[in-house]
C-alpha positions as CSV (number, residue, x, y, z in Angstrom):
1,M,12.7,10.0,-9.2
2,P,14.8,12.6,-10.9
3,Q,17.9,10.3,-10.4
4,V,16.4,7.9,-13.0
5,L,16.2,10.7,-15.5
6,Y,19.8,11.8,-14.9
7,E,21.0,8.2,-15.4
8,Y,18.8,7.8,-18.5
9,W,20.2,10.9,-20.0
10,A,23.7,9.6,-19.5
11,V,22.9,6.3,-21.3
12,C,21.0,8.1,-24.1
13,T,23.8,10.4,-24.9
14,R,26.7,8.0,-24.4
15,P,28.1,6.6,-27.7
16,Q,26.8,3.2,-28.7
17,G,30.3,1.8,-28.6
18,E,30.4,2.6,-24.9
19,N,27.2,0.8,-24.0
20,G,25.0,3.9,-24.8
21,L,22.2,4.7,-27.2
22,G,24.2,7.4,-29.1
23,M,21.4,10.0,-29.1
24,T,21.9,13.6,-29.8
25,T,21.1,16.0,-27.0
26,A,18.0,17.1,-29.0
27,Q,16.8,13.4,-29.2
28,A,17.5,12.9,-25.5
29,T,15.6,16.1,-24.6
30,N,12.6,14.7,-26.5
31,E,12.8,11.4,-24.7
32,L,13.0,13.1,-21.3
33,A,9.9,15.2,-22.1
34,L,8.0,12.0,-23.0
35,L,9.1,10.2,-19.9
36,K,8.1,13.2,-17.7
37,R,4.6,13.1,-19.3
38,L,4.3,9.3,-18.7
39,F,5.5,9.0,-15.2
40,T,5.0,10.7,-11.8
41,L,8.2,12.1,-10.4
42,F,8.7,11.9,-6.7
43,R,10.8,14.4,-4.8
44,D,14.5,14.0,-4.4
45,E,14.8,14.8,-0.7
46,R,17.2,14.9,2.2
47,A,15.4,12.0,4.0
48,I,16.8,9.6,1.4
49,L,20.3,9.9,2.7
50,P,20.0,8.0,6.0
51,V,18.1,5.2,4.2
52,W,20.9,5.0,1.6
53,E,23.6,4.9,4.3
54,M,21.8,2.0,6.0
55,L,21.5,0.1,2.6
56,V,25.1,0.5,1.5
57,S,26.4,-0.6,4.9
58,A,24.0,-3.5,5.4
59,H,24.5,-4.9,1.9
60,D,28.2,-4.1,1.4
61,V,27.5,-1.9,-1.6
62,K,30.6,-0.5,-3.4
63,G,31.5,1.5,-6.5
64,R,28.9,2.0,-9.2
65,N,26.3,0.0,-7.3
66,T,26.0,2.9,-4.8
67,H,23.8,4.6,-7.5
68,D,21.5,1.6,-7.4
69,A,21.3,1.7,-3.6
70,R,20.4,5.4,-3.8
71,L,17.5,4.5,-6.1
72,V,16.3,1.8,-3.7
73,A,16.6,4.3,-0.8
74,A,14.4,6.7,-2.7
75,M,11.9,3.9,-3.5
76,S,11.8,3.0,0.2
77,R,11.3,6.6,1.2
78,H,8.3,6.9,-1.2
79,N,6.9,3.5,-0.4
80,L,7.6,2.0,-3.9
81,Q,8.3,-1.7,-4.4
82,H,8.4,-2.2,-8.2
83,L,11.3,-1.3,-10.5
84,L,11.6,-1.6,-14.2
85,T,15.2,-2.1,-15.3
86,F,17.4,-4.0,-17.7
87,N,19.8,-4.7,-14.8
88,T,17.9,-7.0,-12.6
89,S,21.0,-8.5,-11.0
90,D,22.0,-5.1,-9.7
91,F,19.0,-5.0,-7.4
92,A,18.8,-8.7,-6.3
93,R,20.6,-7.9,-3.0
94,F,17.8,-5.5,-1.8
95,P,14.8,-7.2,-0.2
96,G,11.4,-5.7,-0.8
97,V,12.2,-4.6,-4.3
98,T,10.3,-6.4,-7.1
99,V,12.2,-6.1,-10.3
100,F,10.8,-6.3,-13.8
101,T,12.5,-6.2,-17.2
102,P,10.9,-4.5,-20.2
103,D,10.7,-8.0,-21.8
104,S,8.9,-9.5,-18.8
105,V,6.3,-6.7,-18.8
106,L,5.7,-7.2,-22.6
107,Q,5.3,-11.0,-22.1
108,V,2.7,-10.5,-19.3
109,S,0.8,-8.0,-21.5
110,G,0.9,-10.4,-24.4
111,E,2.8,-8.1,-26.7
112,S,6.0,-10.0,-27.4
């Protein structure tokens, strides 16, 4: 989903002292190009809004977590159940979402 790329850009270009990666825009542009080659992007569409509204109401979602709910709504709309993230606790409230961390994926593949 394009939302993931928007959020990734924000983290890439935010200073390291502010919980970011401190990349230049040129570095972030290269990272984005790589991700777009590696993953299929699903449409950001209007039909996500009613799913998001249901999720934020049903799960009492507030503040920054509304962005996570929007991602879950988009996943639901596109019939996706698996999510790779560093922030597993942010998605624990949403049933039907199976969350993986990069470390857990590497452990399963035997690379860590």
